[in-house]
C-alpha positions as CSV (number, residue, x, y, z in Angstrom):
1,X,-7.9,0.5,-14.3
2,X,-8.0,-2.7,-15.8
3,X,-5.8,-1.0,-18.7
4,X,-3.6,0.8,-16.2
5,X,-0.5,-0.6,-15.5
6,X,0.1,-0.8,-12.0
7,X,-3.2,-3.2,-11.6
8,X,-1.6,-6.1,-13.9
9,X,1.6,-5.9,-12.6
10,X,-0.4,-5.9,-8.6
11,X,-2.2,-8.3,-10.1
12,X,0.3,-11.1,-10.8
13,X,2.5,-11.1,-7.4
14,X,-0.3,-13.1,-6.3
15,X,-0.4,-15.3,-9.8
16,X,3.3,-16.1,-8.2
17,X,2.4,-17.9,-5.7
18,X,0.3,-21.0,-5.8
19,X,-3.5,-20.2,-4.5
20,X,-5.2,-23.3,-3.4
21,X,-7.6,-21.7,-5.9
22,X,-8.1,-19.3,-7.8
23,X,-8.3,-15.2,-6.6
24,X,-10.8,-13.0,-7.7
25,X,-10.9,-9.5,-9.1
26,X,-14.1,-7.4,-9.5
27,X,-14.9,-3.8,-10.1
28,X,-17.9,-2.8,-10.2
29,X,-21.0,0.5,-8.9
30,X,-20.9,-0.2,-5.3
31,X,-24.6,2.6,-5.0
32,X,-21.8,5.7,-3.5
33,X,-19.7,3.3,-1.1
34,X,-16.2,4.5,-1.8
35,X,-14.3,0.8,-0.8
36,X,-12.8,-2.5,-1.7
37,X,-12.9,-5.4,0.9
38,X,-11.6,-9.4,-0.1
39,X,-14.1,-12.4,1.7
40,X,-13.7,-15.5,0.1
41,X,-10.8,-15.4,-2.4
42,X,-12.3,-11.9,-4.6
43,X,-11.2,-8.3,-4.4
44,X,-14.1,-5.8,-5.8
45,X,-13.0,-2.8,-5.3
46,X,-16.3,-0.1,-6.1
47,X,-15.9,2.3,-8.8
48,X,-17.0,5.2,-6.5
49,X,-13.3,4.4,-4.7
50,X,-11.1,4.7,-8.2
51,X,-13.2,7.8,-9.1
52,X,-12.3,9.4,-5.2
53,X,-8.5,8.4,-6.6
54,X,-9.3,10.5,-9.8
55,X,-11.1,13.7,-8.1
56,X,-7.8,13.5,-6.0
57,X,-5.9,13.8,-8.4
58,X,-7.3,16.4,-10.5
59,X,-7.7,18.5,-7.5
60,X,-6.5,21.8,-7.7
61,X,-5.8,21.5,-3.9
62,X,-3.3,17.9,-4.2
63,X,0.4,19.5,-4.0
64,X,3.2,19.4,-6.3
65,X,5.2,16.4,-4.3
66,X,2.6,14.2,-5.5
67,X,2.1,13.9,-9.2
68,X,-1.2,13.7,-10.5
69,X,-0.4,9.7,-12.2
70,X,1.9,8.9,-8.9
71,X,-2.2,9.7,-7.2
72,X,-4.0,7.6,-9.3
73,X,-1.3,4.9,-9.7
74,X,-0.3,4.8,-5.9
75,X,-3.9,4.2,-5.3
76,X,-5.3,1.5,-7.7
77,X,-1.3,-0.4,-6.8
78,X,-2.3,-0.7,-2.5
79,X,-6.1,-1.2,-3.4
80,X,-5.2,-4.6,-5.4
81,X,-1.9,-5.5,-2.7
82,X,-3.6,-4.7,0.6
83,X,-6.9,-6.8,0.1
84,X,-5.3,-9.1,-2.0
85,X,-2.6,-9.3,0.6
86,X,-5.7,-10.8,2.7
87,X,-5.9,-13.4,0.8
88,X,-2.8,-14.5,1.1
89,X,-2.7,-14.4,5.0
90,X,-5.9,-16.3,4.4
91,X,-5.2,-19.5,1.9
92,X,-1.0,-20.3,3.8
93,X,-3.4,-19.3,7.2
94,X,-0.8,-16.5,7.7
95,X,-0.2,-16.3,11.6
96,X,0.0,-12.5,12.4
97,X,1.2,-10.6,15.3
98,X,-1.3,-7.7,15.8
99,X,-4.0,-6.6,13.5
100,X,-4.2,-7.9,10.3
101,X,-5.4,-4.0,8.2
102,X,-1.9,-3.5,9.5
103,X,0.2,-6.9,8.2
104,X,-1.7,-5.8,4.9
105,X,-1.0,-2.6,4.4
106,X,3.1,-3.7,4.7
107,X,2.6,-6.0,2.3
108,X,1.6,-4.4,-0.1
109,X,4.4,-1.3,1.2
110,X,7.2,-4.4,-0.1
111,X,5.0,-5.6,-3.4
112,X,5.9,-2.0,-4.3
113,X,8.8,-0.6,-2.8
114,X,10.3,-3.5,-4.5
115,X,8.7,-4.5,-7.6
116,X,8.1,-1.0,-9.5
117,X,11.5,0.2,-9.6
118,X,11.8,3.7,-10.7
119,X,8.1,3.7,-10.3
120,X,7.6,3.5,-6.8
121,X,8.9,7.0,-5.6
122,X,5.6,8.5,-6.7
123,X,3.8,5.8,-6.5
124,X,4.3,6.0,-2.5
125,X,4.0,9.5,-2.2
126,X,0.5,9.2,-4.9
127,X,-0.8,7.0,-1.6
128,X,0.9,9.0,1.3
129,X,-2.0,11.5,-0.4
130,X,-4.8,9.4,-0.3
131,X,-4.1,8.9,3.8
132,X,-4.5,12.8,3.2
133,X,-7.1,12.8,2.5
134,X,-9.1,10.5,4.1
135,X,-7.7,12.2,7.0
136,X,-9.5,15.0,6.1
137,X,-5.8,17.2,4.5
138,X,-4.2,18.1,1.4
139,X,-1.0,19.1,2.6
140,X,1.4,18.1,5.5
141,X,1.8,21.7,6.5
142,X,-2.9,20.6,7.6
143,X,-0.9,18.3,9.9
144,X,-1.0,21.0,12.9
145,X,-4.0,22.3,12.9
146,X,-5.9,18.3,12.5
147,X,-3.7,17.5,15.3
148,X,-5.1,20.5,17.6
149,X,-9.0,19.0,16.7
150,X,-11.3,16.9,19.5
151,X,-10.5,13.5,18.1
152,X,-13.2,11.3,16.4
153,X,-13.5,8.5,19.5
154,X,-15.0,6.1,16.9
155,X,-12.1,7.2,14.0
156,X,-9.7,4.8,16.7
157,X,-12.6,2.1,16.8
158,X,-11.7,0.6,13.6
159,X,-9.7,-2.5,12.7
160,X,-7.1,-0.3,10.4
161,X,-5.7,2.6,11.9
162,X,-6.4,5.3,11.4
163,X,-5.7,7.1,8.1
164,X,-2.4,9.5,9.4
165,X,-0.5,6.6,11.1
166,X,-1.4,4.3,8.0
167,X,0.2,7.9,6.1
168,X,2.9,7.9,8.5
169,X,3.9,4.4,8.1
170,X,4.6,3.6,4.3
171,X,6.6,7.0,5.0
172,X,8.7,5.4,7.2
173,X,8.7,1.8,5.2
174,X,9.8,3.5,2.3
175,X,12.4,5.3,3.7
176,X,14.0,2.5,5.8
177,X,13.9,0.6,1.9
178,X,15.9,3.7,0.6
179,X,16.7,6.1,2.4
180,X,17.8,9.2,0.5
181,X,15.3,8.2,-1.9
182,X,12.6,9.0,0.6
183,X,14.4,11.3,2.1
184,X,12.6,14.4,1.0
185,X,9.6,12.9,1.7
186,X,10.4,12.1,5.5
187,X,11.2,15.7,5.8
188,X,8.1,17.2,4.5
189,X,6.2,14.7,7.0
190,X,8.3,15.9,9.6
191,X,7.8,11.7,10.6
192,X,8.8,12.1,14.4
193,X,13.0,12.0,14.4
194,X,12.8,9.2,17.0
195,X,10.4,7.1,14.3
196,X,12.6,8.0,12.2
197,X,15.8,6.9,13.4
198,X,13.9,3.3,13.7
199,X,12.9,3.2,9.9
200,X,15.3,1.0,8.5
201,X,15.0,-1.3,11.0
202,X,11.0,-1.4,10.8
203,X,11.4,-2.3,7.0
204,X,13.3,-4.8,7.6
205,X,12.0,-6.8,10.2
206,X,8.3,-6.7,6.8
207,X,11.3,-8.7,5.2
208,X,12.5,-11.0,7.1
209,X,8.3,-12.1,7.9
210,X,7.7,-11.5,3.8
211,X,9.9,-14.2,2.9
212,X,9.8,-16.2,6.1
213,X,5.7,-16.1,5.9
214,X,5.1,-15.8,2.3
215,X,8.7,-16.7,0.5
216,X,7.7,-20.8,0.7
217,X,4.7,-20.7,-1.6
218,X,6.7,-18.4,-4.3
219,X,5.9,-20.3,-7.4
220,X,9.2,-19.3,-8.9
221,X,8.6,-20.3,-12.4
222,X,5.8,-18.6,-12.5
223,X,7.8,-15.3,-10.5
224,X,10.0,-15.3,-13.6
225,X,7.0,-14.6,-16.2
226,X,5.5,-12.3,-13.8
227,X,8.8,-10.7,-13.4
228,X,11.7,-10.6,-15.6
229,X,14.9,-9.3,-15.2
230,X,15.9,-7.8,-14.0
231,X,13.1,-7.5,-11.6
232,X,13.2,-10.4,-9.8
233,X,11.9,-12.3,-6.4
234,X,15.7,-12.7,-4.7
235,X,14.3,-10.4,-2.6
236,X,11.5,-12.8,-1.0
237,X,14.0,-16.1,0.7
238,X,16.2,-15.7,3.4
């Protein structure tokens, strides 16, 4: 994971902010736990979590619309950016309306879309695929079957939105960022039309929040080093 370019670029995102203390990222064995978490300016990513991404990428059941590289790189970037976003919220006492986990998802999606250029579509597909796997599906064609199941009440009691809600949200927000680039993904996922029609506004809301709440904390010189031309942080200013 440390040698993956998606990991390095995701770390560079946080290096560009004026944090009050160092943010540490640790990868280690978690004794079978496939997870990742943030606490006290330290992000822990379990080897088991990464292995799960690798297994999904290598699976013969992986659908054709997501590449093996996209499945791994998207999953790695998403977990780094999502967990690191919690540190930004804590450091800057960011006001949030809604669940913090949803806010971390939105920061992660925003960063992937804006900072990974031509690699972003493959990575977004990888993240969407990871959520399908979390929901015990492998392809969008499995969704009607999943919807027919009796829901498990505990799935609605956690701090995170359900896996399928998170999947539809990243598809929607990516579409709002660049409709043509993600049109096939929107169609394949069967994102409801009433949701799809508002995706551009949803993305603009996220971009405005990032620019308003996190943009002022940006160190422009470090941002320029971390992301040289043609990538820039101009989208983080109002």
